[in-house]
C-alpha positions in Angstrom: 40.4 18.4 -6.9 36.9 20.2 -8.0 34.9 20.6 -5.0 31.8 21.1 -6.6 32.2 17.8 -8.5 32.6 16.2 -5.1 29.9 18.1 -3.8 27.6 16.9 -6.3 28.6 13.9 -6.1 27.8 13.9 -2.7 24.6 14.7 -2.9 23.7 12.7 -6.1 24.7 9.5 -3.2 22.5 11.2 -0.3 19.1 11.8 -2.4 19.6 8.4 -4.4 20.1 6.8 -0.7 16.5 8.8 0.2 14.5 7.8 -3.2 15.5 4.0 -2.5 14.0 4.6 0.9 10.6 6.2 -0.7 10.6 3.3 -3.4 10.4 0.7 -0.4 8.2 2.9 1.5 5.7 3.0 -1.2 6.0 -0.8 -1.8 5.0 -1.4 1.5 2.7 1.1 1.7 0.7 -0.6 -1.4 1.3 -4.0 0.9 -0.2 -2.8 3.4 -3.2 -1.0 1.3 -4.0 -4.6 -0.5 -3.8 -6.3 2.5 -6.5 -3.8 3.8 -8.4 -3.7 1.1 -9.0 -7.8 0.6 -9.6 -7.5 4.4 -12.2 -5.0 4.0 -14.4 -6.4 1.2 -14.5 -10.4 1.7 -16.9 -10.3 3.2 -18.8 -8.8 0.0 -16.4 -11.6 -2.2 -18.2 -14.0 0.3 -22.1 -12.9 -0.2 -21.6 -13.1 -3.9 -19.9 -16.7 -3.8 -21.8 -18.0 -1.3 -24.7 -18.9 -2.8 -23.0 -21.2 -5.6 -21.6 -22.9 -2.6 -23.2 -26.9 -2.0 -24.8 -26.8 1.6 -22.4 -29.2 2.8 -19.4 -27.5 2.2 -21.0 -24.2 3.2 -21.4 -26.2 6.3 -17.4 -26.8 6.4 -16.3 -23.4 5.2 -18.4 -22.1 7.8 -16.5 -24.3 10.9 -13.2 -23.0 9.3 -13.5 -19.8 9.7 -13.1 -19.2 5.7 -16.0 -17.0 5.2 -16.0 -13.9 6.3 -19.2 -11.7 8.0 -20.3 -8.8 7.2 -18.9 -6.5 9.2 -21.2 -3.7 11.4 -20.8 -0.2 10.2 -18.0 1.0 12.8 -15.7 -1.6 11.2 -16.7 -0.6 7.8 -16.1 2.9 8.8 -12.4 1.9 10.3 -12.1 0.2 7.3 -11.9 3.4 4.9 -10.4 5.2 7.3 -7.5 3.0 7.3 -8.1 2.6 3.6 -8.0 6.6 2.6 -5.0 7.1 5.3 -2.6 4.6 3.5 -4.0 6.1 0.2 -2.9 9.3 0.7 0.3 8.3 2.4 1.0 6.4 -1.0 0.0 9.7 -2.7 2.5 11.4 -0.5 5.2 8.8 -0.9 4.4 9.4 -5.1 5.4 12.7 -5.0 8.2 12.7 -2.8 9.7 10.5 -5.1 9.1 12.6 -8.0 10.5 15.3 -6.5 13.4 13.1 -5.3 13.9 12.1 -9.1 13.4 15.9 -10.3 16.6 17.3 -7.9 19.3 14.0 -9.4 17.5 15.2 -12.7 18.8 18.4 -11.9 22.1 17.7 -10.0 23.1 15.8 -13.6 22.2 12.0 -12.6 
């Protein structure tokens, strides 16, 4: 029984599990970021597309609440703040993964 090898194996298992959580966390954060950007910028896209939509279809889209109105400045600021925060979270997650991978490499994984 080689205690050092056993300890190394157990550390690898622990660090791999933490890395897996961080990878999953990053995927969730990226999905939330994409949703938030989509919500924040929907009105911009709609404003570009609306001029090309026939008037009768535009009325239907408005009734169906498909078109997004331009948000007020407070809402825009909240979106931008939330986007910045999520980007920072993604970057932190990437740094954590890099550190964990480096530690795994040092463990000889």
